[in-house]
N, C-alpha and C positions, 0 to 999 in steps of 0.2 A: 398106728395113726398115720404113720408117712406114708402108706397104702392109700388111705382114704383122702389125705390132703393132695398127692398127686394125683388119685382118681376126680378130684375136686375140680382141679386145676385141670388136666386133662379135658373134664366135660366141659369146662367154660371155653377154654379155647376153642373145641370143636364147636360149641354154640356159636361162638362169635365168626367165626370160620363161615357157618352155614349161612347166619343170618347176613352176612355181609355179601354171600354169593346170590342170595334171593334177592336182596334190596338192590343191586347194582343192575341188573337187567331190566328193569321195570324204567327208571330214566332212561337208558339205553332203548328202550323200544319206544319210550314215549319222542325221543329226539329224533331216532329213525323215523317216525311217522311225520314229525315236523318238516323235517327232511323230504320225504315223498311229496309232502304237502306244494310245499315251497315250490321242488319240479313242477308239478303238475300246473302249479298256479303260471310259472312261468312258461309253459308249453299253451297255456289257454291264452295267455296276454299274446304270445308271438302268433298264435291261428287267429286270434281278433286283428291282429295288423295286418295279416295278410289278406282275411277277410274285407276289411277294408280298403285295401290296395284295389282288390279285384272289383267290389263295388263301383270304387270312382273309374276304373276303366270301363267297366261294362255302361256306367252312364256317360261318359264320352262317347263312346261308341252309338249307343243309342241316341245321342244327340249327331251325330255325323249320318248317322242313318235317315234321320227325319229333315235334313238338308238335302240328301240327294234322291234322286229317282233314276234307277238303274233300268227300269223299263215300265211298259204299262201291262198289266194283268188283264187277259181277257175275261171282260165283264166288267172293268172297273169304268169307271166315268172318268172322260179326259176334261181336263180343264178348261180347253177351248173347243166346245160343240162344233163351231164352222171348220174348224179342220177336218173332224171326223165325216162330213155329209158327201165327198166322194165315195167313201167306203162301203156308206149306210144305204145308199142309193139300190134299191132290188135290181136284181140281174135278170134279163129275160128268159124264160123257160125255152130252151131250143128243144125241138124233138131227138130224143135218143141222147141226150146229155142228163145224165146224174145231178141231182142236188145234195147239200150238205147242209143242214143248219149248224152254225158253228155251236157247240156249248161252251159253258164257263170251265176254263183250264186247259182247252183245246189249242193247238198250236196249229201254224202251217207245216210245221214236221208230222206232227201224230195225225193229222188229216190225209196228209201226203202218202204215210206209210201205211194207212186204213184202206186206202185205196191203189195202193201199189204202182204211185207215179212218185215224179220229182219233186220239190218243193217250187223250182222254177217252173215247171210245167204248171203247177197248181197257181201261180203268182202270173205267171204268162196271161192265161187262159181266163182269169178274171180280173185283170188289170190291176194287179196291187203292187202299189208303188214300195210303200213302206208296211213290213208285216207287223210292226208293233201298233198298229191301227186295228189289228184283225177283234170284231166284235162278239159278244154273246147274241145270239139272235141273228148273227148275219147270215145269209144264206150265199151259199160259194158254188159254183157249177164245177162239178168234175170231168175234166177232159177225159178222152175215151182212153184206157188203157193201152199205153205202147207195148210193143212187143218186148218180152223178155230181156234179149239182147240189148236193146235200146235203154231199159231201167238199170241194168249191171253197169253201163259205161259211166255214169253219173255218178 
């Protein structure tokens, strides 16, 4: 009988020990998941704060750009049309001189490179004082190409 009682006590202790082990990890797992969710929530809030700051900075930069005008794009209309009248007058075609019609996006630099001449030569030959007033559709006269030694010096 002592053996049965001893066996019953051992069985009950084992059962309580096993049940204690299986019950304990469930709340630990739940609290672990809760901690992870809280950490993720904090990270999301931090990222949202950074996004708000960056959005405000972008807005400020956009407002600054609206008020500044760094240059005039070729093909863009100018605010004062009278100022563009001298450059809009057609150039007379001289025999033996090539002409170039300015396309949108072209600059004096790109045109000069295209014909192997310097920007200064192109400006002087076409009497261009302000290169920013170059317009799409404008016809430029192309001076004859200099010798290769002359273009390398500039």
